[in-house]
N, C-alpha and C positions, 0 to 999 in steps of 0.2 A: 549492888555488887553481883547478886545472883543473876539478875537480868543480863548484865554485861557478859558474865561467864556463859550463860545459855546462848546468847547471841554469837559469841566467839565460837562456841562449840558447833552451832549450826553452820556458820561460815566455813569452818575447817572441815566439817563433814561434807559440805557441798563441794569444796575444793578437792577432797579425796575422791568423791564420786565422779567429778569431772575428769580427774586424772585417770581413774579406772576406765571411764568411758572413752577417753582418747586412745588408751592402749587397745581396748577391745575393738575400736573402730579403725585401728590401723593408722592413727595419726601421731604415734610416738615419734618424736623428732630426734635426729642425730646430725652430726656435722659431717659435711663432705667437701672435698676440695675439687674445684674445677679449673683446669689449666686452659685458659681461653686465649685465642689469638687476638692481639690488639695491634692496630696499626692502620695507616692510610696508604693505599697503594701497595707496592711490593715490599716496602719497608715495614718492619714490625717485629714483634716478639711475643712469646707465650707469657701470660701473666696469671698467677694463681689467685683464686678467690675462694674463700671458705663461706659456706652458708648452711643453714639448717634445712634438712630435707626430711620428708616423711613418705610413708608407703603410698603408692598410687601416683607419685609425681613422675613426670617425664622430663627429659633434658631441657625442653623449652621452658617448663615451669621454673627450673633452676636458673636458667639464663635470665628470665624475667625477674626473678627474685634478686639476682645479682644486680640487675639494672636498678631495681628499687632501693637496694640497700647501699651499695658501694660504687657502682659504675653507671651513673645515669647517662653517660655519653656512649655506652656500648651499642654499636650498630648491629642489628639483626633483622633479617627479613622474615616476616611471618604474616599469616592472615587468618585461616579458619581454625587452626589447632585441632583438626579432625582428620588429617591425613588425606585431604581431598584437593587442596589448592596447590600443593607442591612447592610452596614458598620457602619453607624452613629447612631446606637441604643444607647439610654440613657434613664434615667428617668427624665422627665420634670415635675416639681411640683409633684413628686411622682408617675407619670404615665409613664409606659414604652411606648416610642414613638420613631419614627425616627426624628432626629433633622432637617433633610432637608425637612421634610414634615409637620413640625409644624410651622405654621405662627404666627408671633408675634401678629397679629390682633386677634387671638383666645385666647390670654392670657391677664390677668389683669396686665398691666405694672405699675399700681400704687403701686404694691407690688413687692419685689424682685422675679425674676424668678429662681427657683432652678433647677440646672442641675447637675445630679449625674450619676455615672456609673451604669450599670445593677447590681443589688444586688445578683442575683442568681449565679454569677460567680466570681472567685478570681480576685481581682483588681490587675492591673499591675502598671499603673501610671495614675493619674488624671482620665480622662473619658474612659480610655482603660482597658478592662477586658480580661481575658484569657478564651476564648470560646472553647478551644481545646477538652474539654470533649465531645462536640457534635460530633466532627469528629471521636473520638474513638468509640463512641456509634454507629455511622453510619457504621463503619467497621464490627460491630457484626451482622448487618442485612444481611441475605443472598441475594445475587445478583439476578437480573432478570434472569430467566431461561425459555426461550420459549420452547414450544412444537415443534416437528418436523414440517417442512413446510407442508402446505396443498396441494400444487400444485407442479408439476415437475419442474417448473421454480424457486422454492425456495421461493415462497411468501405464505402468509397466508390469510385466510378468516375470517372475524369477523363481528359481527353486529355493526352498527354505534353507537347504544345506549351504547354498552359495551365500545367502544373506547372513547366516550364522557365522560363516568363516571369518568375516572381518570384524565381528563384534568385539572380540578380544582386544583388538588394537585400539578400539575406541575408549577403552578404560584408562588410557594414558593420562596422567595428570600434569605432565610436563614439569616434573621435579628436576629433570636432567641429571639424576644420579647415574643413569646408564652412560650418559655422556662423560661424566666425571671419572668413572672407573675405566673407560675405554683408553687403552694405552696409546692409540693413535692421536687422541686429543690431549690426554694427560701428560704423556712423556714427550711427544713429538710436536704437539701444538699445530696440527695441520687442519685447523678449523675451516679454512677457505677451500681446501682440497677434498675434505672428507666431511660429509654431512653428519655422520655419527649414527649410533643405533636408534636414538629417538626419531630422527627424520627418516631412517630406513623403515621404521615401523609405520610412519605416516605414508611413505611411498607404497608400502605393502598394502595398507588399507585402501589406497586408490587403485593399485594394480590388480588386486584380487576382487575388487568390487564387481558384482555381476553386471552392473549397468555401464561402467566406465569403458570407453572405447579407445583411450590413448595408449600408446605403447611407449613406456618410459625406460626401456632397457638400454637404449643408447645413452640417455641421460645418466642412468645408474652407473654405467661403465666409465663414461668420460667425466662429466662435471660433478657427479655425486660421490665418486671415489669408492664404490663398493669393494673394489679389489684390495683396498687397504685392510679390510676386516679379515682377520684370520680365525674367526669363530672360537674364541677362547671361552665364551659364555659368561664372562664377568658381568656383562650388562644384565643378563637374565637373573643372575644371583642377587643383585642389589635392587631389583624392581619392586617397589612397595605394593604394586597392583598385581604382582605375580604373572605378568605377561611373559609368555615364552618367546622372548625376543629373537633369540638365535635360531631356534628350530622352526618356529612358525612364520617368521618374517624374513630374516636375513638369508637363511639358506635357500628358501624358495626363490627369492629374488636373484641370488647368485646363479641358481639353476637356470632361470630364464635368460640371464645374460650369457651363460655358457652355451645354452641351446642356440641362441641367435648368432653369436659371434665366433664360437669355437667348434661347433659341431658341423663337419662338412656334409654329412648326410642331410641334416636339417636344412642347411643352406640350399642343397640341391632340390629338396622337396619344395621349399618356398619359391625357388626360381621357377620350377615347373608349374606350380599352382598359381604363381603370380601374387603370392601373399606379401603383405607388408609393403605394398607399392603405393599405399595411400598417404605417404608423408607422415609416418609415425602414428598410424591409427590401426587398431585391431579390427578384425571383422565384427560387425554389429551382431548382437545377439549372443555375446560371450557365454555367461551362465555355465550350466553344466556341460555345454558342448565345447567349451574352450579347451585348448591343449592342456594336458595334465602337467603338473610341475615335476 
């Protein structure tokens, strides 16, 4: 009898210690409701799911938990869960965000947390959308075309400042949150006429590269639809990599288009100098000596 009492006391003591440890480690659980979009194609509705959450969890953790507990057929796209693959883009409480980078501690769990697919793209199932229009648009942007090497050994010379300028654009993880928040794509669905902020960043990376010799300003004006952008800076605000999309990429590209197509003095100078006569190519040796934006 005494042995059983002692054993029970030890077990209960261990349970109390484990409970205290859970609290101190931030694993105390509470219930939260997630209002998740369910449906195939355009037809669907929001459905409520309740699950236990704890400190440190992100929205993607909660979605996975819902999958495991009550909705095994819930479709969601994800991969790295580290904010680097750009797969788990969604709209959380109406704001385009990465589910893996949205901590529950940032949200008001007293109310249902709404999780919906990106509205700028055709829905496939549940939280998965068809983002293939972005890849089609990327194919329309002419590829990197470097000038001939500067040295006999096949290497180039460039100013460090010119090389540094395009590094920011290379951080893009193609989550397409900037595309989702863009009103031209979100509200007007002009995916075939306007490449969107993500692809304008890609075009800027090429146009501003110190070795690239192609001139894409005609493409930007005509086929890429840069004139549709009215620089509201929504894309910059939602970028998880903090790329200054509007100020550092889109506005400089717009300035290049304006300089070429709408500046009469610039046209006269180019006519006199015979520039831009090489069929859409810039003068070799861009770098620091290229025209300022």
